[in-house]
Structure formats: structure tokens, C-alpha cells
N, C-alpha and C positions, 0 to 999 in steps of 0.2 A: 502384824503380819511378820512372818519370819520366813528368811529365805536362806537357802544353803546350796552350794554347788556340791555335786556327788559325781565324782569321776568314776567311770567304770573300771573294774578291777585290772582290765587289760588295757586300759588307756585309750581305748578306741571311741569313747564316747565321754561328753560331759553333760549332765543333766542339773537343772535348776528346780529345785523344789522348793515352792512357796506354800506355807501354811497359813490359815486365817480362821479366827473362830467365827461361827455362825450363832447369832444371838436373837433372841426373841424380841418383842417389843417392851418388855420389861428389863432387857439387858442380861437375861439368864443365857448363859451357854447351853445351846442345844447340841453342839457338835463342832465339827471343824471340817474345812474345804482345804483339799491339797491340789495344788496345780503343778504337773510336772512338764517342764518344757526341755527340749533338746537344744542345748546352747554350743554344741560342738562347732558349728560353722563359725559362730560369733567368736569365740575363743581362738580360733584357727586366724580369722581375719584380725584379731586383736595383735597376735604375735606377728603377722606379717606387717602389720602397721608400725609395730615397735621396731622390728627390724629395718624397715624403710625409714622411719625417723633416724635411726642411728647411722644408717648409710648416709643419708642426707647430712647429717651434723658433721660427719667425717670429711665429706666432699665440700663442704663450706670451710671447714677448719683449715684444711691443707693450704688452699691457696691464700687465704688471709694469713696464716703464718708464714708463708714465703714472702708475701708483700711486706708484712711486718718486719721480717728479718732484714730485707733489703733496705727499708727505710731506717732501721737501727744502724746498719753499716754505713749510711750515708751520714746521717745525722750525727754520729759519733765521731766521725772523720777516719774510720777504720779503713775506708776504701782508698785513702790517699787523695792526691790529686790529679789523677788520671781521668780526664773527661770521657775516654772511651769506655772506662769501667762504670763511671756514672751511668753513661748512656746505656750501657748493657743491663745495668740492674733496673733503670728506669723502663726499659722496654720489656723487661721480664716481669716487672710489676704491673705495667698496663696489659700484658698477655694474660696474666693471672687474673686481674681484675674483670677482663673480658669474659674469662671463662666462669668466674662468678655470676656475672651478669646472665650469661646464657642458661647457666644452672637454676637462677631464680626465675627467669622467663619460662623454663621448662616447668617449673614447679607451680607457677601461677597458672599456665596452660592446663596442667592436671587439675588443679583447683577448679578452675573454668568448666572443664570437661565433667566433673564430677557433680557440679552445681547445675548443670544442663544448660549453661550459657553458651557451650561451643559443641556441635555434633561430631 
């Protein structure tokens, strides 16, 4: 079977054409059957999903980078000996990690809703 996407010239639709041979009991080709399916909505959903994944990756990366930066400053000694500075960096790291946990909880809730485990 051969399948190919066929975009409409104006970009309004995307079709998937699948062609398969029709054979008799001796495996001789009698003809072919073609199934054409409108996959426009599937393509749109795929784009939305890709955008969502990119957004989530960014939202996860930013707090992790901030936490890593604070930890690097503390561990390399670049923060000096100021206990207030240490406390500030640790409090910011804690706040960023809490934001990450909240985002992950939200993602798990979305996953549960999609799986039908939560109404």
C-alpha cells in the first residue's frame, strides 16, 4: 500500500490518499483501490501539540536554569560569605522549584483528564 499527503493548492485542506492493489486468488492484479481521507484536523492538532510541547519545554527549562545558576554561584564561592545572600539564593531556588512542581502537577492533571481518569 502506498500513502501520500496531498495539500490543497490554497492550503485550506490536507488529504491523505492511500492506494492498494486488488488481486485475485492467483495474485494477479485486477486493479487498485484508493482511499482519500481528509486529515486537515489531524495536522492542525499535530501543530498544536508541537507548539504545546515547545512551550512546556521552555517553561521547564527557565526555572531549572535559574536554580542551576544559583547553585553554581553558591558552590563556586562567587556569592562570597554573606549569609543573607546565600539565604536569598536558596529562597529563590526554592520558589523556582515549587513553580516547577506546580507545572508538573498541572501537566499530570491534563494527562489524567485526557486519559479519562478525571472528569
